[in-house]
C-alpha positions in Angstrom: 0.0 0.0 0.0 3.3 2.5 -0.1 3.1 4.9 -2.8 6.2 6.5 -4.7 5.3 10.1 -3.3 7.2 12.0 -6.3 5.6 10.0 -8.8 2.3 10.3 -7.5 2.9 14.3 -7.3 4.0 14.2 -10.9 0.7 12.1 -12.2 -1.5 14.2 -10.1 -0.3 18.0 -11.0 -0.7 16.4 -14.7 -4.4 15.5 -14.0 -5.3 18.9 -12.7 -3.4 20.5 -15.2 -5.0 18.7 -18.4 -8.5 18.2 -16.9 -9.0 21.7 -16.6 -7.8 22.1 -19.5 -9.9 19.8 -21.3 -12.8 21.9 -20.2 -11.4 25.3 -21.1 -10.7 26.7 -17.4 -7.0 28.1 -16.2 -8.5 28.4 -12.5 -9.1 25.8 -9.7 -11.3 26.7 -6.7 -11.5 24.2 -3.6 -12.4 24.3 0.2 -9.4 24.6 2.4 -10.3 23.1 5.9 -7.1 23.5 7.9 -6.9 20.0 7.7 -4.8 17.0 5.6 -7.0 16.5 2.3 -7.5 20.2 1.5 -4.0 20.7 1.9 -2.9 18.1 -0.6 -5.4 19.4 -2.7 -4.4 22.7 -2.7 -0.3 22.2 -2.8 -1.3 20.3 -5.9 -3.2 22.9 -7.4 -0.8 25.3 -7.3 1.8 22.9 -8.4 -0.3 22.3 -11.5 -1.8 25.7 -12.3 0.3 28.0 -10.2 -0.7 30.1 -7.4 -2.2 33.1 -9.0 -5.0 30.5 -10.5 -5.9 28.7 -7.6 -8.9 30.2 -5.5 -9.6 28.9 -1.6 -12.5 29.3 0.1 -12.3 28.9 4.3 -16.2 28.3 5.5 -16.1 27.7 9.2 -19.3 27.5 11.2 -19.3 30.5 13.5 -16.1 30.5 15.7 -16.5 26.7 16.6 -13.2 26.1 14.6 -11.1 29.1 15.2 -7.5 26.8 15.3 -8.6 25.3 11.7 -9.5 29.1 10.5 -6.1 29.9 11.6 -4.3 27.0 9.8 -6.3 27.1 7.0 -5.2 30.8 6.4 -1.5 30.3 7.3 -1.3 27.4 4.4 -3.1 30.1 1.9 -0.5 32.6 2.7 2.3 30.0 2.6 0.8 28.7 -0.9 0.3 32.5 -1.9 -2.8 31.8 -3.1 -5.9 33.7 -2.6 -8.4 33.3 0.2 -11.6 34.3 1.9 -13.4 33.6 4.8 -17.3 33.3 4.6 -19.0 32.1 7.9 -21.8 29.6 7.3 -23.5 30.5 10.7 -26.2 32.5 9.5 -27.6 30.6 6.4 -27.3 27.3 8.6 -28.7 28.9 11.7 -31.7 30.5 9.4 -32.9 27.2 8.1 -32.6 25.5 11.5 -34.4 28.5 13.2 -37.6 27.1 10.9 -36.4 23.3 11.0 -35.2 22.3 14.4 -33.4 19.2 15.3 -31.5 17.3 17.8 -29.9 15.0 15.5 -26.1 16.2 14.7 -25.8 14.6 11.8 -28.8 16.2 9.9 -27.0 19.6 11.1 -23.7 18.2 9.6 -25.0 17.4 6.4 -26.5 20.8 6.1 -23.3 22.3 6.7 -21.7 20.1 4.2 -23.8 21.2 1.7 -23.9 25.1 2.5 -20.1 24.7 2.0 -20.7 23.2 -1.4 -23.1 25.7 -2.2 -21.2 28.6 -1.9 -18.3 27.0 -3.5 -20.4 26.7 -6.7 -21.2 30.2 -6.6 -17.6 31.3 -6.4 -16.7 29.0 -9.4 -18.9 30.6 -11.6 -18.1 34.4 -10.0 -14.5 33.1 -10.7 -14.8 31.1 -13.5 -12.7 28.3 -12.1 -13.6 24.7 -11.7 -13.8 23.0 -8.0 -11.0 20.6 -7.2 -12.2 17.9 -4.6 -10.6 16.8 -1.7 -12.4 13.6 -0.7 -9.9 10.3 -0.7 -10.3 6.8 -1.2 -11.3 5.9 2.2 -14.0 8.2 2.4 -15.6 7.1 -1.1 -15.5 3.5 -0.5 -17.2 3.4 3.2 -19.3 6.6 2.1 -18.3 9.1 4.6 -19.0 12.1 2.8 -22.0 14.1 2.0 -24.0 13.6 -1.2 -23.7 17.3 -2.7 -22.0 18.2 -0.1 -18.2 17.8 0.2 -18.3 14.6 -2.2 -19.2 17.2 -4.6 -16.4 18.6 -7.5 -15.7 18.9 -11.0 -12.3 17.2 -10.8 -10.8 15.1 -7.8 -6.7 14.3 -7.8 -7.0 12.5 -4.3 -10.2 9.8 -5.1 -7.6 6.9 -5.5 -5.2 7.4 -2.7 -6.1 5.9 0.7 -6.0 8.6 4.1 -2.9 6.7 4.6 -1.1 7.6 1.7 -2.2 11.5 1.4 -0.6 11.8 5.1 2.8 10.6 3.1 2.2 12.5 -0.1 1.8 15.8 2.7 5.0 15.0 3.8 6.4 15.1 0.6 4.8 18.3 -0.5 6.5 19.9 2.8 3.3 20.7 4.2 3.4 22.1 8.0 3.7 19.5 10.8 0.8 20.6 12.6 -1.7 19.8 9.5 -0.1 16.4 9.0 -0.6 15.6 12.8 -3.8 17.1 13.1 -6.7 14.4 13.8 -9.0 14.5 10.7 -12.3 16.2 11.5 -15.0 17.1 8.9 -15.3 20.2 10.8 -19.3 20.0 11.5 -19.4 20.3 15.3 -16.7 20.9 18.3 -15.1 17.6 19.6 -16.3 16.0 16.2 -13.3 13.4 14.4 -13.6 11.3 11.4 -12.1 8.4 13.4 -14.5 8.3 16.5 -17.4 8.7 13.8 -15.8 5.2 12.1 -15.3 4.0 15.1 -11.5 2.9 14.2 -8.6 4.6 13.0 -7.6 5.2 9.4 -4.9 3.0 9.8 -7.2 0.0 10.2 -9.9 1.1 7.9 -7.0 1.3 5.0 -5.3 -2.1 5.6 -9.2 -3.7 5.0 -10.0 -1.8 2.2 -6.5 -2.0 0.6 -7.0 -6.1 1.5 -10.9 -6.0 0.1 -10.3 -3.6 -2.8 -7.6 -3.8 -4.3 -6.5 -7.5 -3.5 -10.1 -8.5 -4.0 -9.5 -10.7 -0.9 -12.5 -12.4 0.7 -13.6 -11.5 4.4 -12.2 -15.2 5.5 -8.9 -14.4 4.0 -8.7 -11.0 5.3 -9.6 -12.2 8.9 -7.2 -14.8 8.6 -4.6 -11.9 8.9 -4.9 -11.2 12.7 -7.5 -8.4 11.9 -10.9 -8.4 13.7 -13.6 -9.8 11.9 -16.4 -7.9 13.0 -14.1 -4.5 11.4 -13.7 -6.4 8.3 -17.6 -7.1 8.5 -18.5 -3.6 9.3 -16.3 -2.0 6.3 -17.8 -4.5 3.9 -21.3 -3.2 5.3 -20.1 0.0 4.5 -19.0 -0.6 1.2 -22.0 -2.1 0.0 -24.7 0.2 1.8 -23.0 3.7 0.3 -22.9 2.4 -3.6 -25.6 4.8 -4.7 -22.8 7.6 -3.4 -20.5 6.4 -5.7 -22.7 6.5 -9.0 -24.6 8.9 -11.0 -28.5 8.9 -10.3 -29.5 5.5 -12.9 -31.5 6.8 -15.8 -34.6 5.0 -17.1 -33.8 4.1 -20.6 -36.7 5.4 -22.9 -34.4 6.0 -26.6 -31.5 4.5 -28.5 -28.9 6.6 -26.8 -29.2 7.4 -23.4 -26.9 9.0 -21.4 -24.8 6.8 -19.2 -26.0 4.0 -21.0 -24.9 4.4 -24.5 -23.7 8.0 -24.9 -20.4 7.8 -23.3 -18.4 9.7 -25.0 -17.6 13.7 -24.1 -19.3 15.2 -27.1 -19.6 14.3 -30.4 -17.2 16.1 -32.4 -18.2 18.3 -35.9 -22.1 17.2 -35.7 
């Protein structure tokens, strides 16, 4: 599961540059949270496009995550990219004042989608494509919000596990405090990804690697001194979150249907 960070950096910077060029864009935009994934995406974008063509939005909920905002600002300055802080609390609170709930997950989903709504607004304002920050671990187990943090135009990190992204981050020279920080989606005070998942990213990635990349059975993986219950939980998360990894199914009526037969980027010279 180890990677060659320099080779990965080369591949991903080329990917960002080529995909934006393919659609006629020069600028990229992303949400900068102060965490590892968005820091790696931002660093790659700068290497691919140049600092003047990368925009970062820092989108906290009130003052609950002041340390993360500070870290995001410092990274933006370090990378010399344009950044703007927009507090999402007024928008989120306005909604829940009329539709109250005690369920933190509902508020967290709304926050994630509010952030992405703002990013898409600025994407149009700045004529910039949104660069994603969801990693392979999160995509496989469904740890993300549809039309929230999972939304983007291109995703350079989607085929890297969380532990691999940390390795890449070290090679990119990210600040130690970002590399060491406990992963969090910034949804409520004290929330961490690993607490919600119920195991460490190292454990999750090891199971995913054997399940997905090596295509081993759950029995084979459990034979590697890995807790069978954890293997079953990860397998269940993959199965139950499949809908998050696919475009919505389209009922086929015509001869050429989007997603069924019309699979080309576009028809040339027609």
